[in-house]
N, C-alpha and C positions, 0 to 999 in steps of 0.2 A: 307297174307291180311291188318292184319292192321300195317304190313311195311312200305304198299305200304304208305297208307293211307298217316303215321306219315312222311313220304320220298317225296312225292310229293305233304305237306302244302308249302305253295308262301313260308314262313318266312323259313322255316327247307328245300331250295332251293338257295335260297338266305345266308343263312348260310352257306349253303356249299358250292357254291359257290364263298363266302370268303374267306376259307379256301383253296382252291385250288391255291384262287389268291396270297393267302398268301403262301404260300410252293412254289410256282413259283418264285414271289418277291424276299423271299429272299435266297432260292436256286442256281437264273441264275449269281448270286454275283461267287458264286462258282468257276465256271465251270472256269480251267483254261485258255479258250481260244485258247490254242496249240495244233495244230496240229500234232500229232504222226505219225509217216512213219515206218509202221508197217514194210513195205515190206524193209529196210536197217537196222532196226531193226534184219529181220528174218537174212537177206546177212549175215550183219556183226558175227552175232555166226555162221551160215553155212561153211562161211570163218576159221572163226578159229576151228570151235570142231566137222565140220561136222556136219549128222544125230544127234547125239547126243543131249541128254536132257543135260540139267548143270542139274548136281549133287554138292554135297561132295567132290567128288575125282578129278574134274576137273576141278571145277570152281575156282578156289586158282591163276593158271596163266593169265587165259584167263582175270581174277575180277585186278590184277598186272600187268599185259600188257594194260587194258586198263586205265588205271588209271593214269600210266606212261604216256603214252601219253597226256594225258591232261595237261600237265605239259607245256608243250610247246604251247597247245592254249590260240593265243591274242585274252580274253574277247570282247573289244573299238574295232577289226573287225567286231563283230557279227559272226555267228556258219555255218557255213556250215549245210546244210543238214544231211550229214553223221557224223558231228562232232559232234549235234546233239541226233542223234542216242546213241550216241557212248555213248554222259554223264548222259542219259536216261537207259543203258541199266550198267554205272557204280553205280547211283543209288538207283537200282533196287541188287545191286550183293551186295551194301552193307550192307543193310540189313539185307539179303541171311549173310554174312556171322557174324555178327555175332548175327546172330539166331543156323549156327555152332559152331563159336566157342561156345556161351550159353552151346547148349546140348549137344558137350564133355564134356566140366567142373562140367556138372546134373552125365552127365556117369561115369566117374571120382569117383564124390562124391557118387554116389550109392555104386562103387564096394567099398569103404571104409567105407560102413556106417552099424552101428550098427544094422541087424536084425533081434530085439528078439519081439521087440511091431509086432502087427498084423499090428496096423492102419501103421504103417511108412513102415510093408515088405509090402502093397498093394499099398501102394504110391510106392515104389517104382518100383514095378515093373510093377506100368503101366508108368509111364515114360525110366522105359529102350526098354521095347514096344516102345512104343511114337517113343523114339528119337533115338531109332533102328534102326526103314527106312531111308530107305534115300530118302531124301526133293529132288529131281529132278521131272526137267519142260522145258516145251521150253517157251522160249523168247519172248513172242509175243507184248508185249507194255500194260501195263496198262492202258496210256488214260488217260479219267477223270474220269475210275469205281472210285478209291476212292475215289469221290466226292460223288458219290453213297452209300458209307459207310456214310461217315465224315456224311452225309443228314439220314440216318436214326440212326445212332453211336447220334442222342438224341440234336438232331435246337433248342434250347430253342422259341424259338419262334414259331418254328411248331409248334411243342409239345403242350405246352400252348392255341397255336388257338384248338387247332385239341382237347382237354381236356373240350374247351370252348364248341364245338360246341357239342362234347358228351351230356355236362353236361342239357347245355339248349332243345336236341330232346330228350333227356327219361328220362325226369320229365315231357313230354306229357302223358307217356303210362297209367300212372294213373290217374294223377293229371288232367287230359284229360274228366276225369269221372266224376268233379261236375262243369261241364260248363252246363250239360242238366240234373241235375241229374240223370247220366247211376250208380252211385255207388247204389244205393237203387235197380234196378233193379238188381244187380252180382248176388243174389240167382238165382234168377227166369228167368236168359237164360238154354237154350236149352245144350249146350256143360256143364252146372253145373260150379260152384265159381271156383272148382278148375285146373277143362281146362282152361280156362281162365284165371288164374294166371299165371300154365306152358310157355302157348303161350303169353303172355307178356314178361315171363322170357328170353325167345328164341328172343324173338325180341330185349330187350332189348343187348342179346349178339351177335345178328347179327348187329345193328348198331355199339359196338362198334369195331368187327370188321370189317366193315365198312370203317372207320376212319380208319382203318391202313391200309387196304390194299388198298384205296386211299389216303395216303399218300405215300404208298409205291415206287405206281405205279407215281406220283408227281418226285419226285425222281427216277427213275431210266427215264423218258420218257426226263426231262431234259436235263439228258444226251446222252440219246438216238437224242432228235435235236439239240439240241447245243454246246453237247464237241465230245467226240467222244470215244465210249468204247470199252476196249481191257483187254486181257491179265482175263479175268472170268475165266483158266483153272489153272491160279502159284496162286501159294503156298501165302497162309495170310501174311506170315513172312517179306514179302519184299516189303509193304504195311507198312513205317513211325509207331510207334507205337506199333507193330507188333512184333516183331522179338523174344519175350518171349512166343507168343503160344503154350503154349506144345500140341496141338490138330492137327494133320495132314490134316488140309483140303484148299478146294479150295476159293478163290476173292467170287469165282463166288457161292459156297456154304455160307463163313458169309453170301452175302449179305442175301441169305438166311434162315439163321437163323436167323438176328435180324427181316427179315420180319417176320417172324411165334413169334417171341416170341413177335413182337409191336402187333400180330394181335391181340395174345390168352390174352395179360397186361390188351389192350384198351377196347375186352370184359370182363372181370375178371372188372376192373372201373366202369362197364357199366351198369351192374347188379348190384353193392354196389352199387350205386349213385343210380336205380330202384327202389335199396327196401327204401334205404332214402325217397326218396317224397314217400309210400305209408303215411309217417306219416303228411305228411301238404297236403294243399285241395290249398294253392293257390301259384306259380308259384317263384316271386320273395320270402321268404318264406327257398324253397327247395334251388334255387340258390345260397342264400346268405351263406347258407350251407356247402354247397358242395364245394361253391367260400375259403370257409374260412378252411376245410380239405383239400381240393389239397391246397392249398397255404402254408399252413402247410408241408403238411408232402414236399413237391417242400425250402420248406427253411430249412426244416430236411435237407435235399441232397443236399444244398450249403452252410449251413451256413458258413464252411474258406473260400467262394471265397467273400461273403458281407461282410464280415470283415477281416479288416488288422489284423499282428500278434500281435498286443499289446493290442486292445480288444477281443480275443477271449480268450471264459471263456473257459481253457483244463478240465473242470471235461464235462463242457456240452460237448465238442467235443470231445469226448471219447465216453460219453453217447449217440448219433447226430449218427456218425459209425458205433455201434452194432445196433441198432435203421433200420438205411438204407440201409442195407442186406435182410433184411426183409420186407421194402415198395415195392409195384409192381409198384410205380413209378421208382426206380431203374431205374427195365428193360427198361422205358419208354427211360428214359432220358441218360439212358447210357450204353444197352446193349456190347457192348462191354469190359468192365470192370472183367465181368465174362469168360472171352474166352482171354484173352489179356497174363493176366498169371494162372498161376499152380490154383488157390480159388479154396481148397479144407475144408468141415465141418467131424471131425471124427462122425459120426454114427452109432453106436455097430456094431464100426472098421471095417468099409464103408467107399468109400472118394466119400465122394458124395459134387456138385460145387454146390455155393450156390445159383447159375438160378431158380439151380432144390427146394432146401429146398425155395428159395423166392416160387415160386410158388407156394409150396408142402402150406406154410404157411399163402396164400392168398386163395388157396381153399380151408382150413377151413374155414377161417375170414365171407368168399365168402359163404357157407355150414349152417354159425351157422346166419350169414344177412337173407337169406331163408329161414331160417324155424319161425327166428321172424316175416320176414315177411308174411308167408304164414298163421303164426295165426293167426299177426293181419291183414291179408286179407281177410283170408276162415274164421276166426270165428267171435264171435258177440263184439273182442275186437277192433275193428275199431272206432264201436262211440266211444270208450276214447276222441279217435282223431279228431272228427268231433267237429262244433255248432253244435244242434240244432238247425233249422231256427221253430220259432211260426207256429203252425198251419203245422209240418209236421213231418209222421209215418216212423220212421229207423226202415227198415227189415234190418238190420245189422249192 
């Protein structure tokens, strides 16, 4: 009920509409507007490979023969549909070739590695098991599917507007109690103040998750309506930048992982911001505090991009690099950094992905925030953070 009450406010509907509009405006220019000729792509592959999938045993000759044919193409005369389809296949196979060569190199190194260290042994066993699998697929033509990945992988303007939207909407959950002096009645509610607090926490998480879902749906709908979706079952390694990805996942699964990471991260951020709002009775002070907090995180995360090499302080950069691994906005801003390469941390001789560690650390921070917020909101300590009104009797 409280979720509907907040979302259905005119100001919040306007903010969500503006957010969706900005998502669309920033997303449409990234569509290639190139019609993917999936029929011809499939036909070329069938002519060369029959009904066989492309794999590490048969791709090489196919790839080299297509590359050889491209040398005779005169780009100044334009491309035929068949030549265009051939170019797309070569582009996918080029990244696939890089992935296969990288995996073969790693497997050779593992064979010669010293496995006395338990952590290193577990890492090597995992990579050996993953990299030994035959990375096979049917060439379907990716189309603009990679645009979905790009939009979910930290589009700066989209992420900032999403976070601003969360800041403004979430702050109303607790601060709105001061509008009609409802905070004076919180201890006398039928459900009890503890249940009211739990519901408000749930509403905050729901708002954050809803923003993540909207952002994901916008990215998908932009591509479905304006572009061409294809190759969802193809391995992520055929997409530029993901050649060294150690996980045997498809493009579709990668999009799903990015979406879930976004939704989870936004939910955690929303709940933390809601706890900050407990300490304020006016929106402006809460918004300023939240913007400074989120802005500081983005400054730390993008420190190396904001300054030239001459002005970067090396010690500060190294410190920020360590901090950013544990910041929740790092998942919002660049989820791909956690799967592009095999990056793990040694925890009791177990290789743990930095994304898992990031979420775990932020869940601990979230728990601490909730404990503090609970004690302030549900206990008598809240009167410390509010100003007494003349003649007003405080019951909390």
